[in-house]
N, C-alpha and C positions, 0 to 999 in steps of 0.2 A: 436499556435502550440501545446499548452498543451492538446487540445482536442483529439489528436491522442494517448495520453497515459493516463493511469489511475493515475494521480498525485493527491494525497490526498490534499484536500483544507480545510477540517473540522479540528477543534481544537482537540487536544488530549483529551480524556474523562476526565472530572473533577476529577474522582477517581484516575487518574494517576498523578494528580498534587498536591496531598495532602502534600507530603514532600516539594514541592517547596514553599508552604506557610511558612513552618518552616525554610527553607534554601533558601531565595530569592537570585536571581542571584547577586545582589550587595553586598552580604555578603560572597560569596564563597572564594575570595582571602584571607580574614582575618581569615577564619575558620582554626583551627589547623589540621583538617583532609584533608585540600587541599594541595596535595603534587605534586611533580614534574611530576609524571606519568599523573596525571589529567591535569596539565598545558600543557604538550606536546600533549595530546589528543585534548584539546581545540585549541591548536596551529595548529594542522593538519586541524581542521575544518575551522579555519580562512584562512589557505592556500587555501583550496578548494573554499572558497568564493572569494578570490582574483583571483585565476586562472580562475574561471567561468566568473568573470567580465572582466578579461583581454582578454579571448578568444572572448567574445561577442564584446568588444570594438575593437579588431583587425579586426573582420569581418566588423564592421561598417566603420572603416578607409579604408578598401579595397573597400567596396561598395561606399563610398564617393569619391573614387579615391584619397585619401590622403595617401595611403600606396601602394608602388610599388608591382607589382604582385609577383616577386620572393621573395621580403622581406616578404610579407604576407605568401607565401607558407612555407617559412622557419620557421616563427614564429608560424604559425598554426600547423605545424608538431611538433615543439618542445613543445609548451605550451598545445596544444590539447592532445598530447600523455601523458604529465605529469599529466594533469587533469584526463584523463581516467584511466591510469594505477594506479595512486595513489588512486583514488576513489574505483576502483575494489579491490585493496589490502586492503584498510582500512575497507570497509564494509564486506569483507569476514572474516577478523580477528575479527571484532565485532560480526558477526553472530556465529562464531565457538568458540570464547574465551571469549570475553567481556560480551556479553549478558547472556551466561550461568553463568558467575560469578555473575552478578547482580541478576539473577533469584534465584540462590542458597542463596544469602544474604537476599532477600526480595521478595518471590514469589507473593505477592499481586500485583506486577507491571508487571506480565507476559503478561497481555493483551496489555499493552503499548509496551512491547518488541516485541510482535507479530506484532503489527502495524508497528513498525520500520523495522522489517525483511521483511514485505510485501513491504514497501517502497523500500528496497534494491532490491527486485526482479524487481520492475518496473524501478528502476534506471538502471538496467542492460539493459533493452529494450531501454531506452533513449540513453545510452552510445553507444550501438551497432549502433543505427541509426545515432548518431552523428559521430561515427568513419567512417562508410560507406560513409556518405555525405562529411565529411572532406577529405577523401582519393580521392573521385571523384573530388572535387573542386581543390585539389592540382594537380591531373593529367590533368584536363581541363585547368589549367593556362598555361600549355605548348602546349596545342592543340587548344583551341578555347576560347578566352577571353570573348566573349559574353556568351557562355555556362557556363564558370567559374563564371561569375557574377550571373547568374541564380541559379547555385548550391550554391553559397555563400549566396544568399538570403535565401535559405532553411536552410543552416547551421546557419545563424543568428537566425532563429526561434528556432532551436534546442538548440543553446547556451542560448537563453532566457528561454527555458524550463528547462534547467539544473539549471540556476540561480533561477528560481521559485521553483523548487524542493528543492534546497539546502537551500533557505530561510526558508521554512516550516520545512523540515526534520531535519536539523541540530539544529535549535532552540528547537524543541520538544525533540530531542535526548539528548541534553545537559540538558534541564530542567527536564528530567526524570532521567538520569543517575547520574549527579553530586549530587543531593540531596541524592540519595541512597548511593553513595560513602561516602559522608560526614556523613550521619546518622549512617552508619555501620563501618566507618573508614576503608574503603577498599583501596586497591592499594597503600599502604604505602611502 
């Protein structure tokens, strides 16, 4: 399903990872510049990963006939909405507030921030398609179970696309932003 979208698969350029060598991921928590705001930001990323996995798994349970239709519709509505709404709000805040703060602190990483902003634009397309497909699947559950299963099959592909996107994007975002934060003692 990822071929319908321009999901970035290549690594972040090596020049965007120079601070990561100085501040590797396994040292972040112990660094004196690692503060609560950064911990919460990383926690939001972990929540997105879990919600993405949960939505994909719920679609699998329904497709395997291990989840009742009405139960699936309610769970998809709740967790799908939580995933989409929170991702939109989070990346909008990053583009308007967080990335400009990082850029002002260390403009040599602007190219990496531009890559992440482009990812956010493509994520909007994926989330829009996911939302439309999820809404159709929920409506079809009440109207035609066979068509609901077909639509949920498409939804499963989109849920997988979201997971693929999040795997790449969130790791790159964290490995670009956190070293800048630690190096410049931001977000205290």
